[in-house]
C-alpha positions as CSV (number, residue, x, y, z in Angstrom):
1,M,120.5,105.1,133.9
2,I,120.6,108.7,135.4
3,L,120.3,111.9,133.4
4,Q,121.4,115.1,135.1
5,G,120.5,118.7,134.2
6,R,118.0,121.4,134.6
7,L,114.6,119.8,134.2
8,L,112.2,121.5,131.7
9,T,109.0,119.9,132.7
10,R,106.6,122.4,131.1
11,G,106.9,125.4,128.9
12,D,105.6,127.9,131.6
13,Q,107.9,126.6,134.4
14,D,111.5,127.6,135.0
15,P,113.9,124.8,134.6
16,R,115.2,123.4,138.0
17,P,118.4,121.5,138.6
18,G,117.6,117.8,139.0
19,W,117.8,114.3,137.6
20,V,115.8,111.6,135.8
21,R,116.2,107.9,136.4
22,V,115.4,105.7,133.4
23,A,114.7,102.0,133.9
24,D,114.0,99.8,130.9
25,V,111.8,101.9,128.7
26,R,110.2,104.2,131.3
27,I,111.0,107.1,133.5
28,A,111.3,105.4,136.9
29,E,112.0,108.5,139.0
30,V,112.3,112.3,138.8
31,G,114.1,114.2,141.5
32,F,115.5,117.7,142.1
33,G,118.9,118.6,143.4
34,E,122.0,116.5,143.1
35,P,121.6,113.1,141.4
36,P,121.9,110.0,143.7
37,E,124.7,108.5,141.5
38,T,126.9,109.4,138.6
39,A,124.9,110.5,135.6
40,A,125.2,108.6,132.3
41,A,124.4,111.8,130.3
42,G,123.9,115.5,130.9
43,G,125.4,117.5,133.7
44,P,124.8,120.7,135.6
45,D,124.8,122.8,132.4
46,A,122.5,120.5,130.5
47,I,118.7,120.8,129.9
48,I,116.6,117.6,130.2
49,C,113.2,117.8,128.4
50,P,110.7,115.5,126.6
51,G,111.3,114.7,122.9
52,F,109.2,116.3,120.2
53,T,106.2,114.9,118.4
54,D,105.4,115.8,114.8
55,A,101.7,115.4,114.1
56,H,102.0,115.6,110.3
57,I,104.8,114.5,108.1
58,H,105.2,112.8,104.7
59,L,108.2,110.4,104.9
60,P,108.5,110.1,101.1
61,Q,108.9,113.8,100.7
62,L,112.1,114.5,102.7
63,S,114.2,114.3,99.5
64,I,112.2,117.1,97.8
65,T,112.4,119.6,100.7
66,G,112.6,123.1,99.3
67,C,111.6,122.2,95.7
68,E,109.3,125.0,94.6
69,G,106.5,124.1,92.3
70,G,103.6,126.4,92.3
71,D,100.4,126.0,94.2
72,L,99.4,122.8,96.0
73,L,97.9,121.0,93.0
74,T,100.7,121.9,90.6
75,W,103.3,121.1,93.2
76,L,101.8,117.6,93.7
77,N,101.8,116.8,90.1
78,E,105.2,118.2,89.2
79,V,107.2,117.6,92.3
80,V,105.6,115.2,94.8
81,F,104.2,112.4,92.6
82,P,107.4,111.8,90.6
83,A,109.3,111.6,94.0
84,E,106.7,109.1,95.4
85,R,107.0,106.9,92.3
86,L,110.5,105.9,93.4
87,W,109.0,104.2,96.5
88,A,107.7,101.3,94.4
89,D,111.2,99.9,94.7
90,A,111.7,98.1,98.0
91,A,115.4,98.9,98.3
92,F,114.9,102.6,97.7
93,A,112.0,102.8,100.2
94,G,114.1,101.0,102.8
95,V,117.0,103.5,102.5
96,A,114.6,106.4,102.4
97,V,112.8,105.4,105.6
98,R,116.1,104.8,107.5
99,D,117.3,108.2,106.4
100,A,114.0,109.8,107.5
101,Y,114.2,108.2,110.9
102,R,117.9,109.3,111.3
103,R,117.0,112.9,110.4
104,M,114.0,113.0,112.7
105,L,116.0,111.8,115.6
106,A,118.8,114.3,114.8
107,A,116.1,117.0,115.1
108,G,114.7,115.7,118.4
109,T,111.6,114.1,117.0
110,I,110.8,110.8,118.8
111,A,107.2,110.4,117.6
112,Y,105.2,111.3,114.5
113,A,102.0,110.9,112.5
114,G,102.9,110.2,108.9
115,Y,102.1,109.3,105.4
116,L,103.8,106.8,103.2
117,T,103.1,106.4,99.5
118,S,100.5,104.0,98.1
119,H,103.1,101.2,97.7
120,Q,103.6,98.2,100.0
121,A,107.4,98.7,100.0
122,G,107.0,101.7,102.4
123,V,105.1,99.6,104.9
124,T,107.7,97.0,105.0
125,A,110.4,99.6,105.4
126,V,108.7,101.3,108.3
127,M,108.2,98.0,110.1
128,K,111.9,97.2,109.8
129,A,113.0,100.7,110.7
130,G,110.8,100.7,113.8
131,Q,112.5,97.6,115.0
132,E,115.9,99.2,114.7
133,A,115.0,102.7,115.8
134,P,111.6,102.5,117.6
135,L,110.1,106.0,117.1
136,R,106.5,106.1,118.1
137,A,104.4,106.4,115.0
138,V,100.9,106.6,113.6
139,V,101.5,105.8,110.0
140,G,99.7,104.5,106.9
141,Q,99.7,104.1,103.1
142,V,98.3,106.9,101.1
143,M,94.9,105.9,99.6
144,I,94.4,107.5,96.2
145,D,92.4,106.3,93.1
146,R,92.0,109.3,90.9
147,H,93.6,112.7,89.8
148,A,97.1,111.2,90.0
149,P,99.4,109.2,87.7
150,E,98.4,105.6,87.0
151,W,101.4,104.3,88.9
152,L,100.3,105.8,92.2
153,L,96.7,104.7,92.1
154,T,95.5,102.0,94.4
155,G,92.2,100.3,95.0
156,G,93.3,98.9,98.4
157,E,92.6,100.3,101.8
158,G,95.8,99.6,103.6
159,R,95.0,96.1,104.8
160,Q,98.6,95.1,104.1
161,L,99.6,97.1,107.1
162,A,96.8,95.6,109.1
163,R,98.0,92.1,108.3
164,L,101.5,93.0,109.7
165,A,102.1,93.7,113.4
166,C,100.3,96.9,114.1
167,S,102.2,97.4,117.3
168,Q,105.8,97.1,118.3
169,R,105.5,97.2,122.1
170,G,103.0,100.0,121.6
171,R,105.3,102.0,119.4
172,L,103.5,101.7,116.0
173,A,99.8,102.3,115.3
174,L,97.9,101.8,112.2
175,S,96.3,104.7,110.3
176,V,94.1,105.0,107.2
177,N,95.3,107.8,105.0
178,P,92.9,108.9,102.2
179,R,95.1,111.6,100.6
180,F,92.4,114.2,100.2
181,A,88.9,114.3,98.7
182,V,90.3,115.4,95.3
183,A,92.2,112.1,95.0
184,C,89.6,109.8,96.4
185,S,86.3,108.6,94.9
186,D,83.2,107.9,97.0
187,D,84.2,104.3,96.8
188,M,87.7,104.9,98.1
189,L,86.3,107.1,101.0
190,A,83.9,104.4,101.9
191,R,86.7,101.8,102.1
192,A,88.6,104.2,104.3
193,A,85.6,104.6,106.6
194,A,85.3,100.8,106.8
195,R,88.9,100.5,108.0
196,A,88.4,103.4,110.4
197,A,85.4,101.6,111.9
198,E,87.7,98.8,112.9
199,G,89.6,101.3,115.1
200,A,92.2,102.8,112.8
201,V,93.3,106.5,113.1
202,V,92.3,108.6,110.0
203,Q,94.8,111.0,108.6
204,T,93.8,113.3,105.7
205,H,94.0,116.8,104.4
206,L,91.2,119.4,104.4
207,S,90.9,122.8,102.8
208,E,94.6,123.4,102.2
209,S,94.2,125.6,99.1
210,R,91.3,127.5,97.5
211,R,91.8,125.8,94.1
212,E,91.5,122.4,95.9
213,C,88.3,123.5,97.6
214,D,86.9,124.7,94.3
215,L,87.7,121.3,92.7
216,V,86.1,119.4,95.6
217,R,82.9,121.4,95.1
218,K,82.8,120.2,91.5
219,L,83.6,116.6,92.3
220,F,81.1,116.4,95.2
221,P,78.3,118.7,94.1
222,G,75.8,117.2,96.5
223,D,77.7,117.9,99.6
224,E,77.2,121.2,101.6
225,H,80.9,121.7,102.1
226,Y,84.3,120.0,102.0
227,A,84.2,118.7,105.6
228,G,80.7,117.4,104.8
229,V,82.3,115.0,102.2
230,Y,84.3,113.3,104.9
231,D,81.4,113.4,107.4
232,R,79.0,111.8,104.9
233,H,81.4,108.8,104.7
234,G,81.8,108.6,108.5
235,L,85.4,109.8,108.5
236,L,85.1,112.5,111.0
237,H,85.5,111.3,114.6
238,E,87.8,111.5,117.6
239,R,90.5,109.5,115.9
240,T,90.6,111.8,112.9
241,L,93.6,114.1,112.1
242,L,92.7,116.9,109.6
243,A,95.7,118.7,108.3
244,H,95.7,122.4,107.3
245,C,92.0,123.5,107.5
246,L,92.8,127.0,106.1
247,H,89.5,127.8,104.3
248,L,86.7,126.5,106.5
249,S,83.3,128.0,107.0
250,D,81.9,128.5,110.5
251,D,79.7,125.4,109.9
252,E,82.7,123.3,109.1
253,W,84.5,124.5,112.2
254,R,81.5,123.6,114.3
255,L,81.1,120.2,112.7
256,I,84.8,119.3,113.3
257,A,84.4,120.3,116.9
258,E,81.2,118.3,117.3
259,R,82.9,115.2,115.9
260,G,85.9,115.5,118.1
261,C,88.4,115.6,115.3
262,A,91.9,117.1,115.8
263,V,93.1,119.8,113.4
264,V,96.9,119.7,112.6
265,H,98.2,123.2,111.9
266,C,101.2,123.2,109.5
267,P,102.4,126.8,109.4
268,T,105.6,126.4,107.5
269,A,104.0,124.4,104.7
270,N,101.1,126.8,104.4
271,T,103.6,129.6,103.9
272,F,105.8,127.7,101.5
273,L,102.8,126.9,99.2
274,Q,101.2,130.3,99.8
275,A,98.1,128.4,100.7
276,G,96.8,130.7,103.5
277,L,97.1,131.7,107.2
278,F,95.6,129.4,109.8
279,D,92.7,130.9,111.8
280,L,93.8,130.0,115.4
281,D,90.9,132.1,116.8
282,A,88.3,130.1,115.0
283,A,89.9,126.8,116.2
284,R,89.9,128.0,119.8
285,R,86.5,129.6,119.7
286,C,85.0,126.3,118.6
287,G,87.0,124.2,121.0
288,V,88.7,122.2,118.3
289,R,91.6,120.0,119.4
290,L,94.8,121.3,117.9
291,A,98.2,119.8,117.0
292,L,101.2,121.0,115.1
293,G,102.9,119.4,112.2
294,S,106.0,120.0,110.0
295,D,104.3,118.7,106.9
296,V,107.6,118.0,105.3
297,A,108.2,118.5,102.4
298,A,105.8,121.4,101.8
299,G,107.1,122.4,105.2
300,P,110.9,123.0,104.8
301,D,111.7,122.6,108.5
302,L,111.9,119.2,110.2
303,A,112.7,120.5,113.7
304,M,109.5,121.1,115.6
305,P,110.8,124.1,117.6
306,R,111.2,125.9,114.3
307,V,107.6,124.9,113.3
308,A,106.4,126.2,116.7
309,R,108.2,129.5,116.0
310,A,106.3,129.7,112.6
311,M,103.0,129.1,114.4
312,I,103.7,132.2,116.6
313,E,104.8,134.3,113.6
314,V,101.7,133.4,111.5
315,A,99.5,134.4,114.4
316,K,101.4,137.7,114.7
317,V,101.0,138.4,111.0
318,R,97.2,137.8,111.3
319,A,97.2,140.1,114.3
320,L,99.0,142.8,112.4
321,A,96.6,142.5,109.4
322,A,93.5,142.5,111.5
323,P,91.5,145.8,112.0
324,D,91.8,145.1,115.7
325,G,94.9,143.0,116.2
326,S,94.2,142.7,119.9
327,S,91.4,140.3,119.2
328,V,93.7,137.8,117.3
329,P,95.3,135.3,119.7
330,V,99.0,134.9,119.5
331,P,100.4,131.8,121.3
332,T,103.2,132.2,123.7
333,P,106.5,130.2,123.3
334,A,105.5,128.2,126.4
335,E,102.2,127.2,124.7
336,T,103.9,126.1,121.5
337,W,106.6,124.2,123.5
338,D,103.9,122.3,125.3
339,L,102.1,121.6,122.0
340,I,105.2,120.0,120.4
341,T,105.8,117.8,123.4
342,R,102.8,116.6,125.5
343,G,100.1,118.3,123.4
344,N,100.9,116.6,120.1
345,A,101.6,113.3,121.8
346,D,98.2,113.4,123.5
347,V,96.4,114.1,120.2
348,L,98.1,111.0,118.6
349,G,97.1,108.8,121.5
350,F,100.5,108.7,123.1
351,E,99.4,109.9,126.5
352,D,102.5,108.6,128.2
353,T,104.9,110.5,126.0
354,G,106.0,114.2,125.9
355,R,106.4,114.6,129.6
356,L,108.9,114.4,132.4
357,E,107.2,112.4,135.1
358,A,107.5,109.0,136.7
359,G,105.9,106.3,134.6
360,A,106.1,108.2,131.3
361,S,107.8,106.7,128.3
362,A,111.6,107.4,128.3
363,D,111.7,109.4,125.1
364,L,113.8,112.4,126.2
365,L,116.3,115.0,125.0
366,V,119.5,116.1,126.7
367,L,120.3,119.6,125.4
368,R,123.4,121.7,125.7
369,P,122.2,125.0,124.1
370,G,124.6,127.3,126.0
371,L,121.6,129.6,126.8
372,P,120.9,131.2,130.1
373,P,118.5,128.9,132.1
374,D,116.3,131.9,133.0
375,R,112.6,132.5,132.5
376,Y,113.2,133.2,128.8
377,L,114.8,129.8,128.2
378,V,111.8,128.3,126.3
379,A,111.5,131.4,124.1
380,R,115.2,131.4,123.4
381,L,114.9,127.7,122.4
382,I,112.0,128.4,120.1
383,Y,113.5,131.4,118.4
384,T,117.1,130.3,118.1
385,W,116.7,126.5,117.7
386,R,119.5,124.5,116.1
387,D,119.7,120.8,116.0
388,E,123.2,121.1,117.5
389,Y,121.6,121.9,120.8
390,I,120.8,118.2,121.2
391,D,123.6,116.4,123.0
392,R,121.9,113.0,123.4
393,V,118.5,111.4,122.7
394,V,116.9,108.8,124.9
395,L,114.7,106.7,122.6
396,N,112.5,104.1,124.3
397,G,114.9,104.0,127.2
398,T,118.1,103.8,125.0
399,L,120.7,106.5,125.0
400,I,121.6,107.6,121.5
401,D,124.1,110.1,120.0
402,P,122.1,112.0,117.4
403,R,125.2,112.5,115.3
404,T,125.5,108.7,114.9
405,P,122.8,107.2,112.7
406,P,120.8,104.9,115.0
407,V,119.6,102.8,112.1
408,P,122.4,100.8,110.4
409,P,122.9,101.3,106.6
410,S,121.7,98.5,104.4
């Protein structure tokens, strides 16, 4: 299969007319100029680029996008937990996961790191959806044993997922997801660490709101700081994804860097809940690996280019508010574009995704944005993004119309 268009290989490089040959599930060849045969998709006016990776999303929360509910802890109790209760029903979870996959593909997301609920039904639904629409995923059940309704509490550590196939031709990876320290006892965190020691990715939240941080200090009075709670349990390492990280001390930033964790910046969610403004300067200064996540449904935008735009805007707000704004880093559109493609994919362990090169996974987008293919193209895409820009998606080597649900209804 040949795709023709202007090839957007990196955010800081001008798109060049060319073509991509897809064979089976891989990019077999990338060339410039006229394609060697008739293209199956695209054309001279199309843009060919890698698909997007979302480094933090809650699949059970898509249905509550935009539901205001106070600060983080209030919102969880009044909006999120009632929505997650519905996932105890297998039929409901199955429909919800299929809808989530359809919506992610329509937004150009071909890979994600995600959270389910504490129920087994979500695991089964993800396994089935992954067979029908094989998004690359790092995903796991939420681990939670306190400070939540009884019907969400679980004493397990996600072994149901481990007993199922943890890989669908390398498309699905197991993760352990202790929700956050407020919702996990020492015993629960120890169980999560035991699972992580077996090689699982760890996904959790850290320092998202000040009230949450205050509560963690009361629940774990013997620990020096919030990050120290996770570190004491052996949960900070190079396979750990820490979402938000808005209210960290210098010691916490250094600890996260030393342990090799990745921090997932969720700018749209942080604004929605008025939780805080991410300190990009601290992350860069300490050399912390960085990823970008939609955090739906606290984040109201599923499309990663719009999340990338929010990352730039948050940095600009910090720069405007700083006494010396020139000292506050503001990422370029090119930097954020590379982050939502190859950068996020690398952090999630999908090093063959998010790039236009021979041998890479064939997870691509064919765009028809109607924008000038000049040196401002990436900035135009970031600032004006609409899902309608996507003409076709190539998922695991298969050409898909994003307007046609790839996952059949039940």
